[in-house]
N, CA, C, O and the ligand as a Tripos MOL2 file, in Angstrom:
@<TRIPOS>MOLECULE
protein
  261   259    66     0     0
PROTEIN
NO_CHARGES

@<TRIPOS>ATOM
      1 N           3.3620  -15.5380  -15.9190 N.3       1 MET1
      2 CA          4.4160  -15.1210  -14.9820 C.3       1 MET1
      3 C           3.7760  -14.5100  -13.7410 C.2       1 MET1
      4 O           2.8410  -13.7190  -13.8670 O.2       1 MET1
      5 N           4.2530  -14.8540  -12.5470 N.am      2 PRO2
      6 CA          3.6690  -14.2710  -11.3280 C.3       2 PRO2
      7 C           3.8510  -12.7530  -11.2980 C.2       2 PRO2
      8 O           4.8760  -12.2190  -11.7220 O.2       2 PRO2
      9 N           2.8370  -12.0870  -10.7900 N.am      3 THR3
     10 CA          2.8570  -10.6240  -10.6870 C.3       3 THR3
     11 C           2.4280  -10.2160   -9.2910 C.2       3 THR3
     12 O           1.4840  -10.7770   -8.7350 O.2       3 THR3
     13 N           3.1230   -9.2370   -8.7240 N.am      4 VAL4
     14 CA          2.6600   -8.6570   -7.4590 C.3       4 VAL4
     15 C           2.5160   -7.1520   -7.6320 C.2       4 VAL4
     16 O           3.3290   -6.5050   -8.2930 O.2       4 VAL4
     17 N           1.4690   -6.6100   -7.0260 N.am      5 LYS5
     18 CA          1.2390   -5.1640   -7.0270 C.3       5 LYS5
     19 C           1.9780   -4.5740   -5.8340 C.2       5 LYS5
     20 O           1.8960   -5.0870   -4.7180 O.2       5 LYS5
     21 N           2.7020   -3.4830   -6.0900 N.am      6 ILE6
     22 CA          3.5050   -2.8730   -5.0330 C.3       6 ILE6
     23 C           3.1290   -1.4030   -4.8640 C.2       6 ILE6
     24 O           3.0630   -0.6420   -5.8300 O.2       6 ILE6
     25 N           2.8870   -1.0280   -3.6160 N.am      7 LYS7
     26 CA          2.5410    0.3600   -3.3070 C.3       7 LYS7
     27 C           3.7670    1.1060   -2.8150 C.2       7 LYS7
     28 O           4.6000    0.5380   -2.1080 O.2       7 LYS7
     29 N           3.8850    2.3840   -3.1850 N.am      8 GLY8
     30 CA          4.9020    3.2490   -2.6030 C.3       8 GLY8
     31 C           6.0910    3.5390   -3.4850 C.2       8 GLY8
     32 O           6.9850    4.2850   -3.0840 O.2       8 GLY8
     33 N           6.1290    2.9620   -4.6950 N.am      9 MET9
     34 CA          7.2630    3.2330   -5.5820 C.3       9 MET9
     35 C           7.0360    4.5500   -6.3220 C.2       9 MET9
     36 O           5.9640    4.7900   -6.8790 O.2       9 MET9
     37 N           8.0830    5.4120   -6.3180 N.am     10 SER10
     38 CA          7.9100    6.7110   -6.9670 C.3      10 SER10
     39 C           9.0080    7.0580   -7.9610 C.2      10 SER10
     40 O           8.8570    8.0060   -8.7310 O.2      10 SER10
     41 N          10.1020    6.3160   -7.9630 N.am     11 CYS11
     42 CA         11.2000    6.6590   -8.8780 C.3      11 CYS11
     43 C          12.0340    5.4160   -9.1720 C.2      11 CYS11
     44 O          11.7400    4.3170   -8.7020 O.2      11 CYS11
     45 N          13.0880    5.6250   -9.9680 N.am     12 ASN12
     46 CA         13.9130    4.4810  -10.3660 C.3      12 ASN12
     47 C          14.7080    3.8850   -9.2180 C.2      12 ASN12
     48 O          15.1030    2.7200   -9.2570 O.2      12 ASN12
     49 N          14.9400    4.7050   -8.1870 N.am     13 HIS13
     50 CA         15.5940    4.1710   -6.9990 C.3      13 HIS13
     51 C          14.7020    3.1040   -6.3610 C.2      13 HIS13
     52 O          15.1800    2.0530   -5.9340 O.2      13 HIS13
     53 N          13.4220    3.3860   -6.3040 N.am     14 CYS14
     54 CA         12.4540    2.4270   -5.7570 C.3      14 CYS14
     55 C          12.4440    1.1510   -6.5890 C.2      14 CYS14
     56 O          12.4220    0.0450   -6.0480 O.2      14 CYS14
     57 N          12.4620    1.3120   -7.8990 N.am     15 VAL15
     58 CA         12.4630    0.1600   -8.8050 C.3      15 VAL15
     59 C          13.6640   -0.7240   -8.5140 C.2      15 VAL15
     60 O          13.5520   -1.9490   -8.4630 O.2      15 VAL15
     61 N          14.8200   -0.0840   -8.3240 N.am     16 LEU16
     62 CA         16.0460   -0.8160   -8.0490 C.3      16 LEU16
     63 C          15.9650   -1.5480   -6.7090 C.2      16 LEU16
     64 O          16.3700   -2.7050   -6.5930 O.2      16 LEU16
     65 N          15.4300   -0.8490   -5.6940 N.am     17 ALA17
     66 CA         15.3230   -1.4290   -4.3590 C.3      17 ALA17
     67 C          14.3970   -2.6460   -4.3660 C.2      17 ALA17
     68 O          14.6980   -3.6690   -3.7500 O.2      17 ALA17
     69 N          13.2780   -2.5260   -5.0630 N.am     18 VAL18
     70 CA         12.3180   -3.6360   -5.1280 C.3      18 VAL18
     71 C          12.9020   -4.7940   -5.9410 C.2      18 VAL18
     72 O          12.7430   -5.9610   -5.5850 O.2      18 VAL18
     73 N          13.5720   -4.4520   -7.0240 N.am     19 THR19
     74 CA         14.1980   -5.4850   -7.8590 C.3      19 THR19
     75 C          15.2160   -6.2780   -7.0410 C.2      19 THR19
     76 O          15.2640   -7.5060   -7.1110 O.2      19 THR19
     77 N          16.0300   -5.5580   -6.2650 N.am     20 LYS20
     78 CA         17.0400   -6.1840   -5.4250 C.3      20 LYS20
     79 C          16.3950   -7.0690   -4.3620 C.2      20 LYS20
     80 O          16.8320   -8.1950   -4.1230 O.2      20 LYS20
     81 N          15.3400   -6.5380   -3.7240 N.am     21 ALA21
     82 CA         14.6640   -7.2730   -2.6520 C.3      21 ALA21
     83 C          14.0960   -8.5850   -3.1730 C.2      21 ALA21
     84 O          14.2380   -9.6300   -2.5380 O.2      21 ALA21
     85 N          13.4550   -8.5230   -4.3290 N.am     22 LEU22
     86 CA         12.8410   -9.7350   -4.8920 C.3      22 LEU22
     87 C          13.8970  -10.7020   -5.4170 C.2      22 LEU22
     88 O          13.7780  -11.9160   -5.2510 O.2      22 LEU22
     89 N          14.9320  -10.1530   -6.0510 N.am     23 SER23
     90 CA         15.9810  -11.0040   -6.6190 C.3      23 SER23
     91 C          16.7380  -11.7650   -5.5360 C.2      23 SER23
     92 O          17.3270  -12.8140   -5.7980 O.2      23 SER23
     93 N          16.7160  -11.2220   -4.3010 N.am     24 GLY24
     94 CA         17.4250  -11.8580   -3.1990 C.3      24 GLY24
     95 C          16.6910  -13.0400   -2.5930 C.2      24 GLY24
     96 O          17.2290  -13.7280   -1.7260 O.2      24 GLY24
     97 N          15.4730  -13.2780   -3.0420 N.am     25 ILE25
     98 CA         14.6960  -14.3970   -2.5070 C.3      25 ILE25
     99 C          15.0340  -15.6610   -3.2940 C.2      25 ILE25
    100 O          14.9930  -15.6720   -4.5240 O.2      25 ILE25
    101 N          15.3680  -16.7190   -2.5670 N.am     26 GLU26
    102 CA         15.6950  -17.9660   -3.2360 C.3      26 GLU26
    103 C          14.4660  -18.4980   -3.9690 C.2      26 GLU26
    104 O          13.3820  -18.5930   -3.3950 O.2      26 GLU26
    105 N          14.6470  -18.8380   -5.2290 N.am     27 GLY27
    106 CA         13.5330  -19.3580   -6.0210 C.3      27 GLY27
    107 C          12.9470  -18.3290   -6.9660 C.2      27 GLY27
    108 O          12.1100  -18.6530   -7.8090 O.2      27 GLY27
    109 N          13.3890  -17.0820   -6.8240 N.am     28 ILE28
    110 CA         12.8900  -16.0250   -7.7070 C.3      28 ILE28
    111 C          14.0190  -15.5260   -8.5990 C.2      28 ILE28
    112 O          15.1370  -15.2890   -8.1420 O.2      28 ILE28
    113 N          13.7030  -15.3730   -9.8690 N.am     29 ARG29
    114 CA         14.7000  -14.8260  -10.8020 C.3      29 ARG29
    115 C          13.9930  -14.0340  -11.9010 C.2      29 ARG29
    116 O          12.7670  -14.0330  -12.0100 O.2      29 ARG29
    117 N          14.8150  -13.3600  -12.7120 N.am     30 ASN30
    118 CA         14.2950  -12.5450  -13.8220 C.3      30 ASN30
    119 C          13.2100  -11.5750  -13.3650 C.2      30 ASN30
    120 O          12.1250  -11.5130  -13.9430 O.2      30 ASN30
    121 N          13.5240  -10.8290  -12.3260 N.am     31 VAL31
    122 CA         12.5750   -9.8420  -11.7970 C.3      31 VAL31
    123 C          12.4980   -8.6430  -12.7350 C.2      31 VAL31
    124 O          13.5190   -8.1250  -13.1870 O.2      31 VAL31
    125 N          11.2870   -8.2170  -13.0170 N.am     32 ASN32
    126 CA         11.0770   -7.0080  -13.8060 C.3      32 ASN32
    127 C          10.0530   -6.1340  -13.0920 C.2      32 ASN32
    128 O           8.9070   -6.5330  -12.8820 O.2      32 ASN32
    129 N          10.4950   -4.9290  -12.7230 N.am     33 VAL33
    130 CA          9.6070   -4.0180  -11.9980 C.3      33 VAL33
    131 C           9.1440   -2.9100  -12.9330 C.2      33 VAL33
    132 O           9.9530   -2.2480  -13.5830 O.2      33 VAL33
    133 N           7.8300   -2.7210  -12.9900 N.am     34 ASP34
    134 CA          7.2370   -1.6890  -13.8330 C.3      34 ASP34
    135 C           6.7430   -0.5590  -12.9350 C.2      34 ASP34
    136 O           5.7490   -0.7040  -12.2230 O.2      34 ASP34
    137 N           7.4540    0.5700  -12.9800 N.am     35 LEU35
    138 CA          7.1360    1.6990  -12.1050 C.3      35 LEU35
    139 C           5.7540    2.2790  -12.4150 C.2      35 LEU35
    140 O           4.9710    2.5410  -11.5030 O.2      35 LEU35
    141 N           5.4580    2.4770  -13.6920 N.am     36 ALA36
    142 CA          4.1870    3.0980  -14.0910 C.3      36 ALA36
    143 C           3.0010    2.2470  -13.6560 C.2      36 ALA36
    144 O           1.9800    2.7800  -13.2210 O.2      36 ALA36
    145 N           3.1280    0.9420  -13.7700 N.am     37 ARG37
    146 CA          2.0350    0.0420  -13.4050 C.3      37 ARG37
    147 C           2.0470   -0.3010  -11.9190 C.2      37 ARG37
    148 O           1.0620   -0.8090  -11.3830 O.2      37 ARG37
    149 N           3.1650   -0.0210  -11.2620 N.am     38 GLY38
    150 CA          3.2740   -0.3440   -9.8490 C.3      38 GLY38
    151 C           3.2360   -1.8350   -9.5890 C.2      38 GLY38
    152 O           2.5870   -2.3000   -8.6510 O.2      38 GLY38
    153 N           3.9370   -2.5790  -10.4280 N.am     39 GLU39
    154 CA          3.9500   -4.0250  -10.2240 C.3      39 GLU39
    155 C           5.2750   -4.6590  -10.6210 C.2      39 GLU39
    156 O           6.0760   -4.0940  -11.3660 O.2      39 GLU39
    157 N           5.4650   -5.8530  -10.0900 N.am     40 ALA40
    158 CA          6.6710   -6.6150  -10.3840 C.3      40 ALA40
    159 C           6.2810   -7.9740  -10.9360 C.2      40 ALA40
    160 O           5.3710   -8.6230  -10.4210 O.2      40 ALA40
    161 N           6.9640   -8.4000  -11.9730 N.am     41 THR41
    162 CA          6.7900   -9.7480  -12.4880 C.3      41 THR41
    163 C           8.1100  -10.4920  -12.3240 C.2      41 THR41
    164 O           9.1770   -9.8800  -12.2860 O.2      41 THR41
    165 N           8.0290  -11.8000  -12.2290 N.am     42 PHE42
    166 CA          9.2390  -12.5950  -12.0030 C.3      42 PHE42
    167 C           8.9750  -14.0360  -12.3660 C.2      42 PHE42
    168 O           7.8370  -14.4320  -12.6170 O.2      42 PHE42
    169 N          10.0530  -14.8260  -12.3920 N.am     43 GLU43
    170 CA          9.9380  -16.2640  -12.5980 C.3      43 GLU43
    171 C          10.2250  -16.9550  -11.2820 C.2      43 GLU43
    172 O          11.0400  -16.4880  -10.4870 O.2      43 GLU43
    173 N           9.5490  -18.0720  -11.0580 N.am     44 GLU44
    174 CA          9.8050  -18.8820   -9.8790 C.3      44 GLU44
    175 C          10.4450  -20.1990  -10.3110 C.2      44 GLU44
    176 O           9.8970  -20.9300  -11.1350 O.2      44 GLU44
    177 N          11.6000  -20.4850   -9.7460 N.am     45 THR45
    178 CA         12.2330  -21.7700  -10.0350 C.3      45 THR45
    179 C          11.6660  -22.8440   -9.1070 C.2      45 THR45
    180 O          11.8330  -24.0410   -9.3440 O.2      45 THR45
    181 N          10.9930  -22.3950   -8.0480 N.am     46 ARG46
    182 CA         10.2180  -23.2670   -7.1710 C.3      46 ARG46
    183 C           9.1810  -22.3680   -6.5100 C.2      46 ARG46
    184 O           9.3610  -21.1510   -6.4690 O.2      46 ARG46
    185 N           8.0840  -22.9520   -5.9840 N.am     47 PRO47
    186 CA          7.0390  -22.1020   -5.4080 C.3      47 PRO47
    187 C           7.5650  -21.2850   -4.2240 C.2      47 PRO47
    188 O           8.2070  -21.8180   -3.3190 O.2      47 PRO47
    189 N           7.2790  -19.9950   -4.2510 N.am     48 VAL48
    190 CA          7.7100  -19.1020   -3.1760 C.3      48 VAL48
    191 C           6.4700  -18.5690   -2.4530 C.2      48 VAL48
    192 O           5.5340  -18.0640   -3.0710 O.2      48 VAL48
    193 N           6.4970  -18.6980   -1.1320 N.am     49 ASP49
    194 CA          5.3930  -18.2420   -0.2890 C.3      49 ASP49
    195 C           5.1760  -16.7320   -0.4770 C.2      49 ASP49
    196 O           6.1230  -15.9500   -0.3890 O.2      49 ASP49
    197 N           3.9390  -16.3360   -0.7310 N.am     50 ARG50
    198 CA          3.6480  -14.9080   -0.9290 C.3      50 ARG50
    199 C           3.9340  -14.0880    0.3310 C.2      50 ARG50
    200 O           4.2040  -12.8900    0.2430 O.2      50 ARG50
    201 N           3.8760  -14.7220    1.4890 N.am     51 ALA51
    202 CA          4.1830  -14.0300    2.7460 C.3      51 ALA51
    203 C           5.6590  -13.6450    2.7930 C.2      51 ALA51
    204 O           6.0140  -12.5970    3.3330 O.2      51 ALA51
    205 N           6.5140  -14.4900    2.2280 N.am     52 VAL52
    206 CA          7.9470  -14.1960    2.1670 C.3      52 VAL52
    207 C           8.1800  -12.9960    1.2550 C.2      52 VAL52
    208 O           8.9700  -12.1070    1.5720 O.2      52 VAL52
    209 N           7.4980  -12.9810    0.1430 N.am     53 ILE53
    210 CA          7.6170  -11.8640   -0.8000 C.3      53 ILE53
    211 C           7.1580  -10.5710   -0.1390 C.2      53 ILE53
    212 O           7.8400   -9.5490   -0.2200 O.2      53 ILE53
    213 N           6.0030  -10.6200    0.5160 N.am     54 ALA54
    214 CA          5.4580   -9.4250    1.1840 C.3      54 ALA54
    215 C           6.4240   -8.9150    2.2470 C.2      54 ALA54
    216 O           6.6040   -7.7070    2.4030 O.2      54 ALA54
    217 N           7.0450   -9.8430    2.9800 N.am     55 ASP55
    218 CA          7.9800   -9.4840    4.0370 C.3      55 ASP55
    219 C           9.2110   -8.7710    3.4770 C.2      55 ASP55
    220 O           9.6530   -7.7610    4.0230 O.2      55 ASP55
    221 N           9.7570   -9.3000    2.3930 N.am     56 ARG56
    222 CA         10.9500   -8.6890    1.7810 C.3      56 ARG56
    223 C          10.6290   -7.2990    1.2370 C.2      56 ARG56
    224 O          11.4120   -6.3590    1.3740 O.2      56 ARG56
    225 N           9.4590   -7.1980    0.6200 N.am     57 ILE57
    226 CA          9.0400   -5.9010    0.0570 C.3      57 ILE57
    227 C           8.8950   -4.8770    1.1870 C.2      57 ILE57
    228 O           9.3130   -3.7260    1.0580 O.2      57 ILE57
    229 N           8.2960   -5.3190    2.2910 N.am     58 ARG58
    230 CA          8.0870   -4.4270    3.4450 C.3      58 ARG58
    231 C           9.4300   -3.9820    4.0230 C.2      58 ARG58
    232 O           9.6130   -2.8160    4.3730 O.2      58 ARG58
    233 N          10.3550   -4.9180    4.1160 N.am     59 LYS59
    234 CA         11.6650   -4.5840    4.6710 C.3      59 LYS59
    235 C          12.4150   -3.5980    3.7850 C.2      59 LYS59
    236 O          13.2510   -2.8360    4.2710 O.2      59 LYS59
    237 N          12.1220   -3.6090    2.4970 N.am     60 ALA60
    238 CA         12.7470   -2.6610    1.5750 C.3      60 ALA60
    239 C          12.0780   -1.2950    1.6480 C.2      60 ALA60
    240 O          12.5810   -0.3170    1.0940 O.2      60 ALA60
    241 N          10.9290   -1.2350    2.3410 N.am     61 GLY61
    242 CA         10.2610    0.0470    2.5430 C.3      61 GLY61
    243 C           8.9940    0.2630    1.7280 C.2      61 GLY61
    244 O           8.4960    1.3830    1.6110 O.2      61 GLY61
    245 N           8.4780   -0.8350    1.1610 N.am     62 TYR62
    246 CA          7.2850   -0.7260    0.3190 C.3      62 TYR62
    247 C           6.2180   -1.7140    0.8070 C.2      62 TYR62
    248 O           6.4490   -2.4900    1.7340 O.2      62 TYR62
    249 N           5.0560   -1.6670    0.1690 N.am     63 GLU63
    250 CA          3.9680   -2.5510    0.5850 C.3      63 GLU63
    251 C           3.4120   -3.2960   -0.6150 C.2      63 GLU63
    252 O           3.3590   -2.7760   -1.7300 O.2      63 GLU63
    253 N           2.9980   -4.5300   -0.3530 N.am     64 ILE64
    254 CA          2.2480   -5.2690   -1.3690 C.3      64 ILE64
    255 C           0.8200   -4.7200   -1.3780 C.2      64 ILE64
    256 O           0.1800   -4.6330   -0.3300 O.2      64 ILE64
    257 N           0.3310   -4.3570   -2.5400 N.am     65 ALA65
    258 CA         -1.0190   -3.8060   -2.6340 C.3      65 ALA65
    259 C          -2.0600   -4.9260   -2.5450 C.2      65 ALA65
    260 O          -3.2600   -4.6600   -2.6060 O.2      65 ALA65
    261 CU         12.0580    6.1040   -5.3570 Cu       66 CU66
@<TRIPOS>BOND
     1     1     2 1
     2     2     3 1
     3     3     4 2
     4     3     5 am
     5     5     6 1
     6     6     7 1
     7     7     8 2
     8     7     9 am
     9     9    10 1
    10    10    11 1
    11    11    12 2
    12    11    13 am
    13    13    14 1
    14    14    15 1
    15    15    16 2
    16    15    17 am
    17    17    18 1
    18    18    19 1
    19    19    20 2
    20    19    21 am
    21    21    22 1
    22    22    23 1
    23    23    24 2
    24    23    25 am
    25    25    26 1
    26    26    27 1
    27    27    28 2
    28    27    29 am
    29    29    30 1
    30    30    31 1
    31    31    32 2
    32    31    33 am
    33    33    34 1
    34    34    35 1
    35    35    36 2
    36    35    37 am
    37    37    38 1
    38    38    39 1
    39    39    40 2
    40    39    41 am
    41    41    42 1
    42    42    43 1
    43    43    44 2
    44    43    45 am
    45    45    46 1
    46    46    47 1
    47    47    48 2
    48    47    49 am
    49    49    50 1
    50    50    51 1
    51    51    52 2
    52    51    53 am
    53    53    54 1
    54    54    55 1
    55    55    56 2
    56    55    57 am
    57    57    58 1
    58    58    59 1
    59    59    60 2
    60    59    61 am
    61    61    62 1
    62    62    63 1
    63    63    64 2
    64    63    65 am
    65    65    66 1
    66    66    67 1
    67    67    68 2
    68    67    69 am
    69    69    70 1
    70    70    71 1
    71    71    72 2
    72    71    73 am
    73    73    74 1
    74    74    75 1
    75    75    76 2
    76    75    77 am
    77    77    78 1
    78    78    79 1
    79    79    80 2
    80    79    81 am
    81    81    82 1
    82    82    83 1
    83    83    84 2
    84    83    85 am
    85    85    86 1
    86    86    87 1
    87    87    88 2
    88    87    89 am
    89    89    90 1
    90    90    91 1
    91    91    92 2
    92    91    93 am
    93    93    94 1
    94    94    95 1
    95    95    96 2
    96    95    97 am
    97    97    98 1
    98    98    99 1
    99    99   100 2
   100    99   101 am
   101   101   102 1
   102   102   103 1
   103   103   104 2
   104   103   105 am
   105   105   106 1
   106   106   107 1
   107   107   108 2
   108   107   109 am
   109   109   110 1
   110   110   111 1
   111   111   112 2
   112   111   113 am
   113   113   114 1
   114   114   115 1
   115   115   116 2
   116   115   117 am
   117   117   118 1
   118   118   119 1
   119   119   120 2
   120   119   121 am
   121   121   122 1
   122   122   123 1
   123   123   124 2
   124   123   125 am
   125   125   126 1
   126   126   127 1
   127   127   128 2
   128   127   129 am
   129   129   130 1
   130   130   131 1
   131   131   132 2
   132   131   133 am
   133   133   134 1
   134   134   135 1
   135   135   136 2
   136   135   137 am
   137   137   138 1
   138   138   139 1
   139   139   140 2
   140   139   141 am
   141   141   142 1
   142   142   143 1
   143   143   144 2
   144   143   145 am
   145   145   146 1
   146   146   147 1
   147   147   148 2
   148   147   149 am
   149   149   150 1
   150   150   151 1
   151   151   152 2
   152   151   153 am
   153   153   154 1
   154   154   155 1
   155   155   156 2
   156   155   157 am
   157   157   158 1
   158   158   159 1
   159   159   160 2
   160   159   161 am
   161   161   162 1
   162   162   163 1
   163   163   164 2
   164   163   165 am
   165   165   166 1
   166   166   167 1
   167   167   168 2
   168   167   169 am
   169   169   170 1
   170   170   171 1
   171   171   172 2
   172   171   173 am
   173   173   174 1
   174   174   175 1
   175   175   176 2
   176   175   177 am
   177   177   178 1
   178   178   179 1
   179   179   180 2
   180   179   181 am
   181   181   182 1
   182   182   183 1
   183   183   184 2
   184   183   185 am
   185   185   186 1
   186   186   187 1
   187   187   188 2
   188   187   189 am
   189   189   190 1
   190   190   191 1
   191   191   192 2
   192   191   193 am
   193   193   194 1
   194   194   195 1
   195   195   196 2
   196   195   197 am
   197   197   198 1
   198   198   199 1
   199   199   200 2
   200   199   201 am
   201   201   202 1
   202   202   203 1
   203   203   204 2
   204   203   205 am
   205   205   206 1
   206   206   207 1
   207   207   208 2
   208   207   209 am
   209   209   210 1
   210   210   211 1
   211   211   212 2
   212   211   213 am
   213   213   214 1
   214   214   215 1
   215   215   216 2
   216   215   217 am
   217   217   218 1
   218   218   219 1
   219   219   220 2
   220   219   221 am
   221   221   222 1
   222   222   223 1
   223   223   224 2
   224   223   225 am
   225   225   226 1
   226   226   227 1
   227   227   228 2
   228   227   229 am
   229   229   230 1
   230   230   231 1
   231   231   232 2
   232   231   233 am
   233   233   234 1
   234   234   235 1
   235   235   236 2
   236   235   237 am
   237   237   238 1
   238   238   239 1
   239   239   240 2
   240   239   241 am
   241   241   242 1
   242   242   243 1
   243   243   244 2
   244   243   245 am
   245   245   246 1
   246   246   247 1
   247   247   248 2
   248   247   249 am
   249   249   250 1
   250   250   251 1
   251   251   252 2
   252   251   253 am
   253   253   254 1
   254   254   255 1
   255   255   256 2
   256   255   257 am
   257   257   258 1
   258   258   259 1
   259   259   260 2
@<TRIPOS>SUBSTRUCTURE
     1 MET1         2 RESIDUE 1 A MET
     2 PRO2         6 RESIDUE 1 A PRO
     3 THR3        10 RESIDUE 1 A THR
     4 VAL4        14 RESIDUE 1 A VAL
     5 LYS5        18 RESIDUE 1 A LYS
     6 ILE6        22 RESIDUE 1 A ILE
     7 LYS7        26 RESIDUE 1 A LYS
     8 GLY8        30 RESIDUE 1 A GLY
     9 MET9        34 RESIDUE 1 A MET
    10 SER10       38 RESIDUE 1 A SER
    11 CYS11       42 RESIDUE 1 A CYS
    12 ASN12       46 RESIDUE 1 A ASN
    13 HIS13       50 RESIDUE 1 A HIS
    14 CYS14       54 RESIDUE 1 A CYS
    15 VAL15       58 RESIDUE 1 A VAL
    16 LEU16       62 RESIDUE 1 A LEU
    17 ALA17       66 RESIDUE 1 A ALA
    18 VAL18       70 RESIDUE 1 A VAL
    19 THR19       74 RESIDUE 1 A THR
    20 LYS20       78 RESIDUE 1 A LYS
    21 ALA21       82 RESIDUE 1 A ALA
    22 LEU22       86 RESIDUE 1 A LEU
    23 SER23       90 RESIDUE 1 A SER
    24 GLY24       94 RESIDUE 1 A GLY
    25 ILE25       98 RESIDUE 1 A ILE
    26 GLU26      102 RESIDUE 1 A GLU
    27 GLY27      106 RESIDUE 1 A GLY
    28 ILE28      110 RESIDUE 1 A ILE
    29 ARG29      114 RESIDUE 1 A ARG
    30 ASN30      118 RESIDUE 1 A ASN
    31 VAL31      122 RESIDUE 1 A VAL
    32 ASN32      126 RESIDUE 1 A ASN
    33 VAL33      130 RESIDUE 1 A VAL
    34 ASP34      134 RESIDUE 1 A ASP
    35 LEU35      138 RESIDUE 1 A LEU
    36 ALA36      142 RESIDUE 1 A ALA
    37 ARG37      146 RESIDUE 1 A ARG
    38 GLY38      150 RESIDUE 1 A GLY
    39 GLU39      154 RESIDUE 1 A GLU
    40 ALA40      158 RESIDUE 1 A ALA
    41 THR41      162 RESIDUE 1 A THR
    42 PHE42      166 RESIDUE 1 A PHE
    43 GLU43      170 RESIDUE 1 A GLU
    44 GLU44      174 RESIDUE 1 A GLU
    45 THR45      178 RESIDUE 1 A THR
    46 ARG46      182 RESIDUE 1 A ARG
    47 PRO47      186 RESIDUE 1 A PRO
    48 VAL48      190 RESIDUE 1 A VAL
    49 ASP49      194 RESIDUE 1 A ASP
    50 ARG50      198 RESIDUE 1 A ARG
    51 ALA51      202 RESIDUE 1 A ALA
    52 VAL52      206 RESIDUE 1 A VAL
    53 ILE53      210 RESIDUE 1 A ILE
    54 ALA54      214 RESIDUE 1 A ALA
    55 ASP55      218 RESIDUE 1 A ASP
    56 ARG56      222 RESIDUE 1 A ARG
    57 ILE57      226 RESIDUE 1 A ILE
    58 ARG58      230 RESIDUE 1 A ARG
    59 LYS59      234 RESIDUE 1 A LYS
    60 ALA60      238 RESIDUE 1 A ALA
    61 GLY61      242 RESIDUE 1 A GLY
    62 TYR62      246 RESIDUE 1 A TYR
    63 GLU63      250 RESIDUE 1 A GLU
    64 ILE64      254 RESIDUE 1 A ILE
    65 ALA65      258 RESIDUE 1 A ALA
    66 CU66       261 GROUP 0 **** ****
C-alpha cells in the first residue's frame, strides 16, 4: 500500500484534516492516517501523481516529509 510521510501533525484534528485532504483526491481511497508514525497509507484506484498529493497536503496546512 502506498505510504507518505507527513510533517506537522500533532492531534486528531490534524489526522482528520489530512484524511479529508487525501480522500478528496480522485483515485485515492481507504486513507488511513497514523498520528504516532506521522504517515498516511491509502489505496490507489489509478496512479496518482505524488506532486498532487504533496499539493493537497500543503493546502491542508501540512508538509510531505
Ligand atoms: Cu492537530
